[in-house]
N, CA, C and O atoms as a GROMACS GRO file, in nm:
protein
  556
    1MET      N    1  12.621  17.647   7.777
    1MET     CA    2  12.564  17.697   7.697
    1MET      C    3  12.411  17.724   7.744
    1MET      O    4  12.335  17.667   7.822
    2THR      N    5  12.405  17.816   7.677
    2THR     CA    6  12.223  17.806   7.768
    2THR      C    7  12.117  17.818   7.690
    2THR      O    8  12.116  17.928   7.635
    3ALA      N    9  12.033  17.755   7.663
    3ALA     CA   10  11.872  17.749   7.510
    3ALA      C   11  11.814  17.822   7.597
    3ALA      O   12  11.849  17.826   7.715
    4SER      N   13  11.676  17.917   7.524
    4SER     CA   14  11.556  17.868   7.564
    4SER      C   15  11.474  17.813   7.526
    4SER      O   16  11.486  17.756   7.417
    5PRO      N   17  11.343  17.804   7.607
    5PRO     CA   18  11.214  17.739   7.621
    5PRO      C   19  11.191  17.699   7.475
    5PRO      O   20  11.201  17.580   7.445
    6ASP      N   21  11.156  17.806   7.370
    6ASP     CA   22  11.175  17.792   7.162
    6ASP      C   23  11.325  17.712   7.151
    6ASP      O   24  11.337  17.662   7.039
    7ASP      N   25  11.402  17.696   7.210
    7ASP     CA   26  11.508  17.623   7.121
    7ASP      C   27  11.458  17.476   7.216
    7ASP      O   28  11.382  17.417   7.140
    8LEU      N   29  11.464  17.431   7.289
    8LEU     CA   30  11.435  17.357   7.373
    8LEU      C   31  11.316  17.242   7.309
    8LEU      O   32  11.327  17.119   7.308
    9LEU      N   33  11.200  17.327   7.258
    9LEU     CA   34  11.144  17.266   7.206
    9LEU      C   35  11.097  17.238   7.025
    9LEU      O   36  11.022  17.178   6.948
   10ALA      N   37  11.215  17.340   7.038
   10ALA     CA   38  11.294  17.291   6.830
   10ALA      C   39  11.355  17.134   6.851
   10ALA      O   40  11.325  17.028   6.797
   11ARG      N   41  11.475  17.177   6.978
   11ARG     CA   42  11.535  17.041   6.953
   11ARG      C   43  11.452  16.886   6.974
   11ARG      O   44  11.492  16.781   6.924
   12ALA      N   45  11.298  16.902   7.081
   12ALA     CA   46  11.216  16.814   7.119
   12ALA      C   47  11.138  16.752   6.978
   12ALA      O   48  11.119  16.635   6.944
   13ARG      N   49  11.090  16.910   6.894
   13ARG     CA   50  11.002  16.820   6.791
   13ARG      C   51  11.098  16.816   6.688
   13ARG      O   52  11.020  16.821   6.593
   14ALA      N   53  11.209  16.810   6.636
   14ALA     CA   54  11.307  16.739   6.550
   14ALA      C   55  11.329  16.586   6.620
   14ALA      O   56  11.415  16.521   6.561
   15ARG      N   57  11.279  16.531   6.714
   15ARG     CA   58  11.333  16.416   6.780
   15ARG      C   59  11.178  16.347   6.787
   15ARG      O   60  11.189  16.247   6.858
   16ILE      N   61  11.060  16.361   6.748
   16ILE     CA   62  10.954  16.303   6.792
   16ILE      C   63  10.864  16.342   6.657
   16ILE      O   64  10.884  16.411   6.557
   17GLY      N   65  10.741  16.250   6.716
   17GLY     CA   66  10.633  16.310   6.554
   17GLY      C   67  10.574  16.351   6.620
   17GLY      O   68  10.578  16.363   6.743
   18ARG      N   69  10.482  16.392   6.515
   18ARG     CA   70  10.339  16.496   6.578
   18ARG      C   71  10.227  16.395   6.533
   18ARG      O   72  10.271  16.305   6.462
   19VAL      N   73  10.159  16.393   6.546
   19VAL     CA   74  10.032  16.378   6.531
   19VAL      C   75   9.952  16.452   6.497
   19VAL      O   76  10.000  16.565   6.513
   20THR      N   77   9.832  16.458   6.448
   20THR     CA   78   9.677  16.526   6.431
   20THR      C   79   9.605  16.437   6.500
   20THR      O   80   9.615  16.317   6.526
   21PRO      N   81   9.510  16.549   6.529
   21PRO     CA   82   9.344  16.477   6.596
   21PRO      C   83   9.341  16.384   6.494
   21PRO      O   84   9.398  16.289   6.550
   22ALA      N   85   9.309  16.338   6.360
   22ALA     CA   86   9.276  16.276   6.317
   22ALA      C   87   9.310  16.164   6.319
   22ALA      O   88   9.230  16.082   6.274
   23ASP      N   89   9.463  16.106   6.378
   23ASP     CA   90   9.518  16.032   6.376
   23ASP      C   91   9.516  15.934   6.518
   23ASP      O   92   9.572  15.833   6.560
   24LEU      N   93   9.426  16.021   6.557
   24LEU     CA   94   9.458  15.939   6.750
   24LEU      C   95   9.325  15.837   6.761
   24LEU      O   96   9.312  15.794   6.876
   25ALA      N   97   9.211  15.785   6.657
   25ALA     CA   98   9.202  15.717   6.674
   25ALA      C   99   9.294  15.585   6.592
   25ALA      O  100   9.306  15.473   6.641
   26THR      N  101   9.338  15.616   6.491
   26THR     CA  102   9.396  15.501   6.463
   26THR      C  103   9.531  15.468   6.500
   26THR      O  104   9.584  15.364   6.462
   27VAL      N  105   9.600  15.572   6.588
   27VAL     CA  106   9.692  15.520   6.706
   27VAL      C  107   9.648  15.442   6.820
   27VAL      O  108   9.719  15.420   6.918
   28ALA      N  109   9.532  15.403   6.804
   28ALA     CA  110   9.474  15.357   6.961
   28ALA      C  111   9.456  15.270   6.921
   28ALA      O  112   9.490  15.170   6.984
   29ALA      N  113   9.392  15.257   6.789
   29ALA     CA  114   9.347  15.096   6.732
   29ALA      C  115   9.446  15.017   6.660
   29ALA      O  116   9.424  14.925   6.581
   30GLU      N  117   9.555  15.063   6.696
   30GLU     CA  118   9.681  15.008   6.594
   30GLU      C  119   9.792  14.961   6.739
   30GLU      O  120   9.908  14.922   6.723
   31GLY      N  121   9.704  14.980   6.909
   31GLY     CA  122   9.817  14.931   7.027
   31GLY      C  123   9.874  15.033   7.054
   31GLY      O  124   9.976  15.025   7.123
   32GLY      N  125   9.824  15.176   7.002
   32GLY     CA  126   9.951  15.218   7.090
   32GLY      C  127   9.819  15.370   7.169
   32GLY      O  128   9.706  15.413   7.143
   33LEU      N  129   9.967  15.406   7.303
   33LEU     CA  130   9.839  15.456   7.386
   33LEU      C  131   9.868  15.619   7.419
   33LEU      O  132   9.974  15.645   7.476
   34VAL      N  133   9.768  15.739   7.379
   34VAL     CA  134   9.747  15.818   7.408
   34VAL      C  135   9.714  15.866   7.536
   34VAL      O  136   9.600  15.860   7.583
   35ILE      N  137   9.787  15.902   7.580
   35ILE     CA  138   9.835  15.959   7.737
   35ILE      C  139   9.799  16.108   7.721
   35ILE      O  140   9.804  16.167   7.613
   36ASP      N  141   9.751  16.180   7.871
   36ASP     CA  142   9.688  16.274   7.885
   36ASP      C  143   9.738  16.273   7.989
   36ASP      O  144   9.726  16.191   8.080
   37ILE      N  145   9.855  16.454   7.971
   37ILE     CA  146   9.919  16.488   8.101
   37ILE      C  147   9.890  16.590   8.158
   37ILE      O  148   9.964  16.640   8.243
   38ARG      N  149   9.756  16.648   8.116
   38ARG     CA  150   9.735  16.808   8.190
   38ARG      C  151   9.713  16.756   8.303
   38ARG      O  152   9.683  16.641   8.338
   39PRO      N  153   9.743  16.927   8.402
   39PRO     CA  154   9.686  16.855   8.522
   39PRO      C  155   9.527  16.837   8.540
   39PRO      O  156   9.461  16.832   8.437
   40SER      N  157   9.455  16.827   8.678
   40SER     CA  158   9.317  16.794   8.710
   40SER      C  159   9.251  16.891   8.657
   40SER      O  160   9.163  16.860   8.576
   41GLU      N  161   9.270  17.006   8.682
   41GLU     CA  162   9.229  17.080   8.667
   41GLU      C  163   9.226  17.193   8.516
   41GLU      O  164   9.158  17.286   8.474
   42GLN      N  165   9.340  17.119   8.477
   42GLN     CA  166   9.321  17.233   8.310
   42GLN      C  167   9.220  17.094   8.256
   42GLN      O  168   9.126  17.137   8.188
   43ARG      N  169   9.218  16.970   8.267
   43ARG     CA  170   9.136  16.850   8.241
   43ARG      C  171   8.980  16.910   8.283
   43ARG      O  172   8.916  16.939   8.182
   44ARG      N  173   8.915  16.932   8.397
   44ARG     CA  174   8.816  16.995   8.410
   44ARG      C  175   8.758  17.113   8.394
   44ARG      O  176   8.646  17.143   8.437
   45ALA      N  177   8.842  17.195   8.321
   45ALA     CA  178   8.800  17.371   8.287
   45ALA      C  179   8.823  17.357   8.127
   45ALA      O  180   8.803  17.457   8.058
   46GLU      N  181   8.876  17.197   8.046
   46GLU     CA  182   8.925  17.219   7.932
   46GLU      C  183   8.754  17.096   7.817
   46GLU      O  184   8.693  17.102   7.710
   47GLY      N  185   8.759  16.999   7.952
   47GLY     CA  186   8.725  16.920   7.888
   47GLY      C  187   8.810  16.766   7.893
   47GLY      O  188   8.932  16.751   7.903
   48GLU      N  189   8.687  16.639   7.882
   48GLU     CA  190   8.834  16.545   7.881
   48GLU      C  191   8.870  16.476   7.744
   48GLU      O  192   8.791  16.498   7.652
   49LEU      N  193   8.991  16.388   7.714
   49LEU     CA  194   9.022  16.376   7.608
   49LEU      C  195   8.976  16.158   7.604
   49LEU      O  196   9.001  16.056   7.668
   50ASP      N  197   8.898  16.202   7.480
   50ASP     CA  198   8.795  16.025   7.516
   50ASP      C  199   8.915  15.998   7.470
   50ASP      O  200   8.986  16.071   7.402
   51GLY      N  201   8.948  15.842   7.527
   51GLY     CA  202   9.011  15.723   7.530
   51GLY      C  203   9.089  15.761   7.559
   51GLY      O  204   9.173  15.672   7.541
   52ALA      N  205   9.142  15.852   7.605
   52ALA     CA  206   9.309  15.865   7.624
   52ALA      C  207   9.324  15.789   7.821
   52ALA      O  208   9.220  15.751   7.876
   53LEU      N  209   9.449  15.781   7.888
   53LEU     CA  210   9.520  15.770   7.956
   53LEU      C  211   9.510  15.884   8.007
   53LEU      O  212   9.491  15.978   7.930
   54VAL      N  213   9.521  15.912   8.170
   54VAL     CA  214   9.513  16.060   8.198
   54VAL      C  215   9.675  16.006   8.304
   54VAL      O  216   9.672  15.980   8.424
   55ILE      N  217   9.728  16.005   8.266
   55ILE     CA  218   9.904  16.033   8.378
   55ILE      C  219   9.909  16.174   8.426
   55ILE      O  220   9.802  16.228   8.398
   56GLU      N  221   9.955  16.220   8.460
   56GLU     CA  222   9.995  16.306   8.487
   56GLU      C  223  10.144  16.374   8.440
   56GLU      O  224  10.231  16.290   8.413
   57ARG      N  225  10.178  16.498   8.431
   57ARG     CA  226  10.376  16.465   8.393
   57ARG      C  227  10.444  16.439   8.492
   57ARG      O  228  10.521  16.344   8.484
   58ASN      N  229  10.434  16.522   8.621
   58ASN     CA  230  10.536  16.405   8.724
   58ASN      C  231  10.470  16.287   8.730
   58ASN      O  232  10.441  16.280   8.849
   59VAL      N  233  10.430  16.195   8.681
   59VAL     CA  234  10.536  16.100   8.712
   59VAL      C  235  10.602  15.983   8.641
   59VAL      O  236  10.665  15.882   8.671
   60LEU      N  237  10.525  16.087   8.459
   60LEU     CA  238  10.488  16.040   8.303
   60LEU      C  239  10.577  15.838   8.276
   60LEU      O  240  10.542  15.723   8.252
   61GLU      N  241  10.720  15.934   8.309
   61GLU     CA  242  10.820  15.819   8.334
   61GLU      C  243  10.798  15.722   8.317
   61GLU      O  244  10.787  15.649   8.218
   62TRP      N  245  10.783  15.703   8.509
   62TRP     CA  246  10.776  15.644   8.581
   62TRP      C  247  10.646  15.547   8.560
   62TRP      O  248  10.629  15.443   8.624
   63ARG      N  249  10.579  15.585   8.483
   63ARG     CA  250  10.438  15.516   8.432
   63ARG      C  251  10.449  15.390   8.372
   63ARG      O  252  10.411  15.275   8.396
   64LEU      N  253  10.539  15.473   8.251
   64LEU     CA  254  10.564  15.382   8.129
   64LEU      C  255  10.689  15.294   8.099
   64LEU      O  256  10.716  15.221   8.003
   65ASP      N  257  10.770  15.329   8.233
   65ASP     CA  258  10.889  15.252   8.225
   65ASP      C  259  10.836  15.186   8.187
   65ASP      O  260  10.724  15.205   8.232
   66PRO      N  261  10.833  15.058   8.085
   66PRO     CA  262  10.870  14.901   8.067
   66PRO      C  263  10.926  14.815   8.176
   66PRO      O  264  10.884  14.700   8.164
   67ALA      N  265  11.011  14.830   8.284
   67ALA     CA  266  11.073  14.800   8.346
   67ALA      C  267  11.071  14.826   8.461
   67ALA      O  268  11.130  14.778   8.558
   68GLY      N  269  10.975  14.936   8.446
   68GLY     CA  270  10.946  14.979   8.583
   68GLY      C  271  10.850  14.913   8.721
   68GLY      O  272  10.737  14.884   8.683
   69SER      N  273  10.870  14.889   8.842
   69SER     CA  274  10.818  14.888   8.929
   69SER      C  275  10.654  14.895   8.946
   69SER      O  276  10.572  14.812   8.985
   70HIS      N  277  10.634  15.099   8.873
   70HIS     CA  278  10.531  15.202   8.843
   70HIS      C  279  10.519  15.162   8.757
   70HIS      O  280  10.499  15.073   8.841
   71ARG      N  281  10.504  15.117   8.643
   71ARG     CA  282  10.477  15.129   8.489
   71ARG      C  283  10.268  15.069   8.537
   71ARG      O  284  10.212  15.003   8.624
   72ILE      N  285  10.235  15.135   8.430
   72ILE     CA  286  10.118  15.078   8.362
   72ILE      C  287  10.035  14.971   8.284
   72ILE      O  288  10.000  15.037   8.186
   73PRO      N  289  10.000  14.888   8.273
   73PRO     CA  290  10.046  14.778   8.235
   73PRO      C  291   9.994  14.804   8.138
   73PRO      O  292   9.999  14.706   8.064
   74GLU      N  293   9.928  14.909   8.078
   74GLU     CA  294   9.919  14.881   7.982
   74GLU      C  295  10.020  14.935   7.826
   74GLU      O  296   9.971  14.966   7.718
   75VAL      N  297  10.151  14.932   7.857
   75VAL     CA  298  10.290  14.981   7.828
   75VAL      C  299  10.323  14.864   7.779
   75VAL      O  300  10.331  14.801   7.885
   76ARG      N  301  10.353  14.771   7.678
   76ARG     CA  302  10.394  14.697   7.576
   76ARG      C  303  10.482  14.663   7.616
   76ARG      O  304  10.492  14.572   7.698
   77GLY      N  305  10.649  14.783   7.530
   77GLY     CA  306  10.729  14.789   7.466
   77GLY      C  307  10.787  14.935   7.450
   77GLY      O  308  10.721  15.035   7.477
   78TYR      N  309  10.881  14.936   7.416
   78TYR     CA  310  10.948  15.089   7.353
   78TYR      C  311  10.879  15.076   7.228
   78TYR      O  312  10.810  15.178   7.221
   79ASP      N  313  10.863  15.015   7.137
   79ASP     CA  314  10.817  14.988   7.029
   79ASP      C  315  10.690  15.055   6.976
   79ASP      O  316  10.650  15.096   6.867
   80GLN      N  317  10.659  15.051   7.060
   80GLN     CA  318  10.468  15.042   7.044
   80GLN      C  319  10.438  15.267   7.080
   80GLN      O  320  10.496  15.342   7.158
   81PRO      N  321  10.358  15.286   7.010
   81PRO     CA  322  10.325  15.417   6.950
   81PRO      C  323  10.230  15.503   7.108
   81PRO      O  324  10.134  15.467   7.175
   82VAL      N  325  10.329  15.637   7.114
   82VAL     CA  326  10.286  15.717   7.217
   82VAL      C  327  10.264  15.842   7.199
   82VAL      O  328  10.341  15.927   7.155
   83VAL      N  329  10.105  15.859   7.249
   83VAL     CA  330  10.111  15.979   7.174
   83VAL      C  331  10.029  16.074   7.377
   83VAL      O  332   9.941  16.061   7.463
   84ILE      N  333  10.180  16.177   7.325
   84ILE     CA  334  10.146  16.220   7.468
   84ILE      C  335  10.095  16.394   7.369
   84ILE      O  336  10.114  16.443   7.258
   85VAL      N  337  10.001  16.439   7.537
   85VAL     CA  338   9.862  16.535   7.541
   85VAL      C  339   9.850  16.610   7.549
   85VAL      O  340   9.753  16.618   7.474
   86CYS      N  341   9.874  16.762   7.603
   86CYS     CA  342   9.850  16.850   7.694
   86CYS      C  343   9.787  16.950   7.666
   86CYS      O  344   9.726  16.920   7.563
   87SER      N  345   9.752  17.096   7.706
   87SER     CA  346   9.699  17.183   7.664
   87SER      C  347   9.698  17.201   7.462
   87SER      O  348   9.630  17.200   7.360
   88ALA      N  349   9.813  17.213   7.514
   88ALA     CA  350   9.799  17.348   7.329
   88ALA      C  351   9.915  17.257   7.269
   88ALA      O  352   9.904  17.285   7.149
   89GLY      N  353  10.020  17.164   7.278
   89GLY     CA  354  10.114  17.121   7.209
   89GLY      C  355  10.240  17.150   7.249
   89GLY      O  356  10.335  17.119   7.176
   90PHE      N  357  10.261  17.218   7.379
   90PHE     CA  358  10.423  17.252   7.426
   90PHE      C  359  10.450  17.174   7.496
   90PHE      O  360  10.534  17.096   7.452
   91ALA      N  361  10.425  17.160   7.564
   91ALA     CA  362  10.445  17.070   7.728
   91ALA      C  363  10.484  16.893   7.671
   91ALA      O  364  10.580  16.816   7.676
   92SER      N  365  10.353  16.896   7.622
   92SER     CA  366  10.371  16.737   7.540
   92SER      C  367  10.488  16.698   7.461
   92SER      O  368  10.541  16.588   7.471
   93SER      N  369  10.536  16.816   7.362
   93SER     CA  370  10.661  16.785   7.298
   93SER      C  371  10.744  16.775   7.364
   93SER      O  372  10.828  16.696   7.320
   94LEU      N  373  10.771  16.824   7.469
   94LEU     CA  374  10.877  16.789   7.545
   94LEU      C  375  10.827  16.682   7.625
   94LEU      O  376  10.813  16.594   7.540
   95ALA      N  377  10.800  16.646   7.704
   95ALA     CA  378  10.717  16.531   7.760
   95ALA      C  379  10.756  16.362   7.635
   95ALA      O  380  10.804  16.254   7.672
   96ALA      N  381  10.719  16.398   7.508
   96ALA     CA  382  10.752  16.358   7.401
   96ALA      C  383  10.910  16.316   7.384
   96ALA      O  384  10.942  16.201   7.353
   97ALA      N  385  10.983  16.398   7.402
   97ALA     CA  386  11.112  16.400   7.393
   97ALA      C  387  11.171  16.323   7.457
   97ALA      O  388  11.262  16.257   7.408
   98SER      N  389  11.126  16.310   7.618
   98SER     CA  390  11.197  16.289   7.709
   98SER      C  391  11.197  16.151   7.748
   98SER      O  392  11.266  16.107   7.840
   99LEU      N  393  11.103  16.067   7.662
   99LEU     CA  394  11.015  15.908   7.617
   99LEU      C  395  11.110  15.930   7.559
   99LEU      O  396  11.206  15.924   7.637
  100ALA      N  397  11.147  15.960   7.442
  100ALA     CA  398  11.244  15.905   7.283
  100ALA      C  399  11.395  15.888   7.371
  100ALA      O  400  11.486  15.809   7.346
  101ASP      N  401  11.387  15.976   7.465
  101ASP     CA  402  11.526  15.992   7.533
  101ASP      C  403  11.523  15.821   7.629
  101ASP      O  404  11.613  15.738   7.634
  102MET      N  405  11.414  15.819   7.680
  102MET     CA  406  11.409  15.649   7.721
  102MET      C  407  11.376  15.531   7.655
  102MET      O  408  11.333  15.424   7.700
  103GLY      N  409  11.411  15.573   7.516
  103GLY     CA  410  11.424  15.470   7.431
  103GLY      C  411  11.276  15.452   7.343
  103GLY      O  412  11.270  15.400   7.231
  104PHE      N  413  11.190  15.492   7.400
  104PHE     CA  414  11.046  15.492   7.306
  104PHE      C  415  11.082  15.516   7.148
  104PHE      O  416  11.150  15.618   7.136
  105GLU      N  417  11.062  15.469   7.058
  105GLU     CA  418  11.101  15.455   6.911
  105GLU      C  419  10.996  15.554   6.808
  105GLU      O  420  11.035  15.618   6.710
  106ARG      N  421  10.845  15.547   6.864
  106ARG     CA  422  10.825  15.588   6.850
  106ARG      C  423  10.693  15.709   6.913
  106ARG      O  424  10.571  15.703   6.904
  107ALA      N  425  10.777  15.801   6.969
  107ALA     CA  426  10.724  15.886   7.123
  107ALA      C  427  10.665  15.994   7.020
  107ALA      O  428  10.741  16.018   6.926
  108ALA      N  429  10.534  16.071   7.020
  108ALA     CA  430  10.501  16.155   6.957
  108ALA      C  431  10.412  16.261   7.024
  108ALA      O  432  10.406  16.250   7.147
  109ASP      N  433  10.342  16.364   6.968
  109ASP     CA  434  10.247  16.456   7.024
  109ASP      C  435  10.154  16.476   6.965
  109ASP      O  436  10.154  16.465   6.843
  110LEU      N  437  10.045  16.513   7.037
  110LEU     CA  438   9.928  16.555   6.927
  110LEU      C  439   9.956  16.738   6.882
  110LEU      O  440   9.940  16.832   6.960
  111ALA      N  441   9.990  16.747   6.767
  111ALA     CA  442   9.994  16.855   6.772
  111ALA      C  443   9.862  16.951   6.773
  111ALA      O  444   9.755  16.929   6.716
  112GLY      N  445   9.899  17.068   6.858
  112GLY     CA  446   9.761  17.159   6.878
  112GLY      C  447   9.703  17.123   7.021
  112GLY      O  448   9.602  17.186   7.053
  113GLY      N  449   9.764  17.011   7.131
  113GLY     CA  450   9.720  16.989   7.198
  113GLY      C  451   9.552  16.950   7.165
  113GLY      O  452   9.478  16.951   7.067
  114TYR      N  453   9.541  16.909   7.333
  114TYR     CA  454   9.425  16.906   7.379
  114TYR      C  455   9.288  16.971   7.271
  114TYR      O  456   9.203  16.916   7.200
  115LEU      N  457   9.324  17.122   7.305
  115LEU     CA  458   9.235  17.235   7.257
  115LEU      C  459   9.247  17.183   7.120
  115LEU      O  460   9.139  17.127   7.103
  116ALA      N  461   9.316  17.171   7.015
  116ALA     CA  462   9.317  17.082   6.865
  116ALA      C  463   9.167  17.038   6.829
  116ALA      O  464   9.060  17.071   6.777
  117TRP      N  465   9.249  16.927   6.905
  117TRP     CA  466   9.145  16.762   6.948
  117TRP      C  467   8.961  16.856   6.907
  117TRP      O  468   8.879  16.858   6.816
  118ALA      N  469   8.981  16.919   7.043
  118ALA     CA  470   8.870  16.916   7.095
  118ALA      C  471   8.810  17.030   6.999
  118ALA      O  472   8.690  17.048   7.016
  119ASP      N  473   8.859  17.093   6.922
  119ASP     CA  474   8.793  17.209   6.780
  119ASP      C  475   8.774  17.113   6.662
  119ASP      O  476   8.680  17.120   6.583
  120TRP      N  477   8.860  17.034   6.659
  120TRP     CA  478   8.880  16.943   6.566
  120TRP      C  479   8.692  16.811   6.541
  120TRP      O  480   8.643  16.761   6.440
  121ALA      N  481   8.647  16.808   6.699
  121ALA     CA  482   8.587  16.730   6.755
  121ALA      C  483   8.432  16.837   6.733
  121ALA      O  484   8.329  16.817   6.670
  122GLY      N  485   8.479  16.956   6.820
  122GLY     CA  486   8.332  17.033   6.761
  122GLY      C  487   8.325  17.077   6.911
  122GLY      O  488   8.237  17.150   6.956
  123ARG      N  489   8.420  17.030   6.974
  123ARG     CA  490   8.378  17.052   7.159
  123ARG      C  491   8.449  17.152   7.191
  123ARG      O  492   8.432  17.171   7.312
  124SER      N  493   8.542  17.251   7.135
  124SER     CA  494   8.588  17.368   7.129
  124SER      C  495   8.541  17.416   7.317
  124SER      O  496   8.423  17.404   7.352
  125PRO      N  497   8.630  17.460   7.400
  125PRO     CA  498   8.543  17.528   7.555
  125PRO      C  499   8.532  17.633   7.501
  125PRO      O  500   8.571  17.666   7.388
  126PRO      N  501   8.473  17.697   7.589
  126PRO     CA  502   8.419  17.820   7.539
  126PRO      C  503   8.542  17.960   7.566
  126PRO      O  504   8.536  17.972   7.688
  127GLY      N  505   8.635  18.056   7.521
  127GLY     CA  506   8.700  18.132   7.615
  127GLY      C  507   8.881  18.054   7.659
  127GLY      O  508   8.960  18.104   7.739
  128VAL      N  509   8.898  17.942   7.587
  128VAL     CA  510   9.001  17.911   7.628
  128VAL      C  511   9.132  17.950   7.525
  128VAL      O  512   9.082  18.046   7.467
  129GLY      N  513   9.184  17.944   7.503
  129GLY     CA  514   9.340  18.042   7.397
  129GLY      C  515   9.413  17.937   7.404
  129GLY      O  516   9.428  17.875   7.509
  130GLY      N  517   9.450  17.916   7.329
  130GLY     CA  518   9.596  17.873   7.235
  130GLY      C  519   9.695  17.865   7.305
  130GLY      O  520   9.686  17.875   7.428
  131GLY      N  521   9.792  17.848   7.253
  131GLY     CA  522   9.997  17.885   7.210
  131GLY      C  523  10.048  17.870   7.417
  131GLY      O  524   9.978  17.834   7.512
  132PRO      N  525  10.118  17.891   7.415
  132PRO     CA  526  10.211  17.920   7.550
  132PRO      C  527  10.131  17.891   7.645
  132PRO      O  528  10.076  17.789   7.686
  133ALA      N  529  10.135  18.030   7.679
  133ALA     CA  530  10.012  18.094   7.761
  133ALA      C  531   9.921  18.002   7.809
  133ALA      O  532   9.933  17.977   7.929
  134GLY      N  533   9.806  17.928   7.732
  134GLY     CA  534   9.769  17.879   7.719
  134GLY      C  535   9.750  17.752   7.801
  134GLY      O  536   9.646  17.739   7.865
  135ASP      N  537   9.846  17.656   7.804
  135ASP     CA  538   9.942  17.568   7.785
  135ASP      C  539  10.014  17.601   7.978
  135ASP      O  540  10.064  17.523   8.059
  136ALA      N  541   9.991  17.720   7.982
  136ALA     CA  542  10.071  17.735   8.141
  136ALA      C  543  10.024  17.609   8.239
  136ALA      O  544  10.103  17.581   8.329
  137GLY      N  545   9.948  17.561   8.233
  137GLY     CA  546   9.924  17.488   8.367
  137GLY      C  547  10.023  17.331   8.378
  137GLY      O  548  10.090  17.293   8.473
  138ALA      N  549   9.997  17.259   8.234
  138ALA     CA  550  10.091  17.160   8.174
  138ALA      C  551  10.225  17.175   8.187
  138ALA      O  552  10.284  17.067   8.186
  139ARG      N  553  10.336  17.328   8.206
  139ARG     CA  554  10.422  17.266   8.192
  139ARG      C  555  10.538  17.290   8.302
  139ARG      O  556  10.643  17.225   8.297
   0.00000   0.00000   0.00000
């Protein structure tokens, strides 16, 4: 059986939560983690996400594994809310689904990614577009 990237994305989003930029402060205030998985080049070009922990995609599962020796100290357990953020909300959906597979009951991603947050916060980087092409560095 084969699946297109769009199929994988739809399957991932059926299993995770999706939050809006306005929800991020509440998630953090309730002890949840907001994780920015964008590569450093993308963060430099687009900007930093206030209050987010930066964990690049290639080590995400190891850093969030509550029982793992490489986990970050902020991880409390599988019931902790975790919101994954990428550039435009595509790679983050797949990453959040991976966390759901690990047992994170409240894995979610930021709908529209950093670009949606920057627009909401009035900090949209000039000339940066959304959609899958705008998320290419985080795939």
